[in-house]
Legacy VTK file of the C-alpha trace (Angstrom):
# vtk DataFile Version 3.0
C-alpha trace
ASCII
DATASET POLYDATA
POINTS 240 float
172.569 80.064 8.037
173.540 78.754 4.583
173.468 75.016 3.898
173.326 72.570 0.964
174.203 73.483 -2.612
172.838 75.062 -5.773
170.387 73.131 -7.981
173.124 72.656 -10.599
175.672 71.211 -8.187
176.145 69.209 -5.008
178.270 71.654 -3.045
177.912 75.252 -1.975
175.743 77.117 0.524
171.986 77.625 0.420
169.842 79.191 3.137
166.222 78.281 2.379
166.269 74.636 1.147
168.173 71.377 1.492
169.376 69.669 -1.678
168.730 66.033 -2.536
171.908 64.238 -3.603
170.412 60.725 -3.502
168.568 60.058 -6.780
166.678 57.216 -5.116
165.280 59.730 -2.637
164.380 62.042 -5.516
162.496 59.244 -7.283
160.651 58.430 -4.056
159.560 62.029 -3.599
158.223 61.991 -7.155
155.985 59.020 -6.378
158.062 55.862 -6.868
156.764 52.765 -5.075
160.347 51.648 -4.349
160.441 52.972 -0.788
160.678 49.955 1.531
164.145 48.572 0.714
166.033 50.386 -2.031
168.845 47.878 -2.497
169.156 46.161 -5.874
168.289 47.355 -9.374
164.607 47.293 -10.254
163.789 45.197 -13.334
159.992 44.940 -12.958
157.249 46.377 -10.779
153.481 46.607 -10.579
151.477 49.126 -8.566
148.099 47.861 -9.872
147.022 51.336 -10.914
146.348 50.023 -14.434
144.543 46.806 -13.546
145.492 43.210 -12.805
146.063 42.035 -16.385
149.758 41.290 -15.715
148.738 38.365 -13.505
147.206 34.969 -14.129
144.746 33.557 -11.623
144.749 29.998 -10.307
142.652 28.480 -7.544
141.741 25.335 -5.680
138.048 25.026 -4.803
137.096 28.347 -6.372
137.383 31.906 -5.109
138.063 35.195 -6.865
140.788 37.638 -7.927
139.632 41.219 -8.532
140.926 44.736 -9.126
140.086 46.464 -5.855
139.629 50.111 -4.836
138.765 49.451 -1.179
142.351 48.996 0.039
145.647 50.231 -1.385
149.167 50.716 -0.065
150.071 53.413 -2.606
147.755 54.931 -5.180
144.116 53.938 -5.440
144.051 50.235 -6.321
145.302 46.818 -5.293
144.689 43.194 -6.249
142.263 41.353 -3.973
142.245 37.568 -3.682
139.587 35.577 -1.845
139.252 31.831 -1.412
136.091 29.812 -1.105
134.962 28.850 2.392
136.735 25.491 2.382
139.724 24.191 4.330
142.893 24.233 2.160
141.212 26.285 -0.578
143.663 28.726 -2.114
143.746 31.620 -4.548
146.960 32.329 -6.425
148.205 35.184 -8.627
151.050 34.291 -11.007
153.417 36.343 -13.146
156.041 35.138 -15.624
159.021 37.179 -16.780
162.435 36.861 -18.374
165.539 37.920 -16.505
168.721 39.608 -17.770
171.267 37.695 -15.671
171.598 35.110 -12.918
172.309 37.314 -9.893
171.038 37.890 -6.392
167.404 38.852 -6.912
164.793 40.406 -4.649
161.031 39.782 -4.673
158.921 42.234 -2.700
155.203 42.779 -2.164
152.887 44.675 0.182
149.953 42.737 1.602
146.907 43.363 3.756
145.162 40.452 5.437
141.449 39.916 5.863
139.672 39.641 9.229
139.515 35.841 9.231
141.463 34.222 12.046
143.396 31.625 10.095
145.162 31.767 6.742
148.533 31.300 5.086
150.338 33.793 2.835
152.859 32.319 0.400
155.440 33.821 -1.979
157.082 31.261 -4.275
159.592 31.889 -7.063
160.891 29.345 -9.608
163.804 29.975 -11.976
163.491 27.660 -14.976
166.306 27.045 -17.475
166.802 24.421 -20.135
168.796 22.137 -17.853
167.692 22.877 -14.288
165.327 24.754 -12.018
165.571 26.529 -8.656
162.557 27.079 -6.396
162.514 29.356 -3.354
159.716 30.653 -1.204
158.542 31.978 2.127
155.262 31.394 3.897
153.555 33.137 6.811
150.935 31.731 9.178
148.560 34.304 10.607
147.662 31.836 13.370
151.148 31.214 14.772
153.130 34.230 13.524
155.519 31.706 12.001
157.598 32.383 8.888
158.890 29.395 6.925
161.241 28.923 3.969
161.067 26.303 1.196
163.760 23.827 0.099
161.406 21.086 -1.057
159.622 21.201 2.303
158.662 24.027 4.665
161.001 24.837 7.573
160.439 27.297 10.422
162.298 30.606 10.613
162.961 32.048 14.044
161.845 34.154 15.794
158.083 34.337 15.199
156.537 37.642 14.137
152.911 38.653 14.503
151.748 40.912 11.670
148.932 43.364 12.292
145.773 42.745 10.235
143.761 45.949 10.597
141.697 46.855 7.522
143.943 49.817 6.703
147.241 48.038 7.429
149.673 46.827 4.756
152.707 44.773 5.721
155.711 44.523 3.387
157.740 41.394 2.650
160.939 41.056 0.613
162.752 37.796 -0.103
166.274 37.870 -1.552
167.851 34.781 -3.128
171.122 34.081 -4.928
170.265 32.328 -8.174
173.937 31.637 -8.935
174.394 29.521 -5.800
170.768 28.433 -5.182
170.987 29.908 -1.667
168.752 32.261 0.257
170.154 35.627 1.335
167.577 37.276 3.604
163.926 37.791 4.339
162.722 41.244 5.329
159.296 41.566 6.943
158.435 45.113 7.978
161.175 46.144 10.432
162.583 42.638 10.930
165.368 41.088 8.847
165.949 37.331 8.959
169.392 36.102 7.881
168.817 33.084 5.621
172.290 32.908 4.088
172.861 29.377 5.403
169.634 28.083 3.826
169.409 26.400 0.430
166.702 26.658 -2.220
165.178 23.601 -3.863
167.097 22.470 -6.948
165.978 20.208 -9.776
167.081 19.145 -13.253
163.815 19.566 -15.141
163.567 22.751 -17.147
162.126 24.220 -20.344
163.232 27.635 -21.544
164.632 30.528 -19.545
162.158 32.406 -17.389
160.994 33.013 -13.828
157.582 32.218 -12.406
156.494 34.139 -9.324
153.282 33.584 -7.452
151.584 35.006 -4.379
148.938 32.877 -2.691
146.458 32.987 0.167
145.226 29.700 1.665
142.260 29.076 3.959
143.069 27.003 7.037
139.470 26.497 8.133
136.100 26.410 6.372
135.868 30.164 5.949
136.869 32.654 3.263
140.483 33.853 3.402
141.252 37.243 1.848
144.461 39.004 0.832
145.057 42.401 -0.757
148.348 42.725 -2.683
150.030 45.949 -3.807
153.468 47.223 -4.927
155.147 44.107 -6.275
158.827 44.810 -7.021
161.489 42.560 -8.587
165.171 43.506 -8.368
168.523 42.154 -9.506
172.114 42.746 -8.333
171.114 42.643 -4.672
174.026 43.024 -2.227
LINES 1 241
240 0 1 2 3 4 5 6 7 8 9 10 11 12 13 14 15 16 17 18 19 20 21 22 23 24 25 26 27 28 29 30 31 32 33 34 35 36 37 38 39 40 41 42 43 44 45 46 47 48 49 50 51 52 53 54 55 56 57 58 59 60 61 62 63 64 65 66 67 68 69 70 71 72 73 74 75 76 77 78 79 80 81 82 83 84 85 86 87 88 89 90 91 92 93 94 95 96 97 98 99 100 101 102 103 104 105 106 107 108 109 110 111 112 113 114 115 116 117 118 119 120 121 122 123 124 125 126 127 128 129 130 131 132 133 134 135 136 137 138 139 140 141 142 143 144 145 146 147 148 149 150 151 152 153 154 155 156 157 158 159 160 161 162 163 164 165 166 167 168 169 170 171 172 173 174 175 176 177 178 179 180 181 182 183 184 185 186 187 188 189 190 191 192 193 194 195 196 197 198 199 200 201 202 203 204 205 206 207 208 209 210 211 212 213 214 215 216 217 218 219 220 221 222 223 224 225 226 227 228 229 230 231 232 233 234 235 236 237 238 239
């Protein structure tokens, strides 16, 4: 029986296909990496198909950051970070970008953990202006399944959530913050949403210029190498 509409319109009967009225769905079917949470307007993204040259590497006690073809969430490549085999060693990937307006912004990334038993995964974002700065972040412990948020110190988020760490498994995390009020909005981790609207970001008065620094970090908890594969980093504005 007829259904849908003609290709040039959104109403009218068709019998062999269903039309796509959602342009976000159309973009997804054409290969967009914006599939996890489509709220907000995308202002920057990286699928690592062209390398890792958009990121700066930083480490404590050595380690490596490489363009990797062993694991990928979408496409063929990801960014792999590995620490040295020392307690508290970390490897960090940083990106700096300008922003069009102070709005509710989202910061999303897909990540695949290594086989080591203990490590920390951290996402930290700092808005820097000429007269102040705002810092927000979330951190996950593979040992305890504990998420934490940052307001100058780390605080637990309830409930705990254990993320699978199979070699082919990518988890997805998205943090949304309101830069206008220096408040958190929500944290989404896979199928779980944590309401953080009553939590505050860290505020300060030291600034220089107008830009945002974002970094993703893996930290070793024991004297063994911690590894993290990162893919599909997405930054949005105008989040609801």
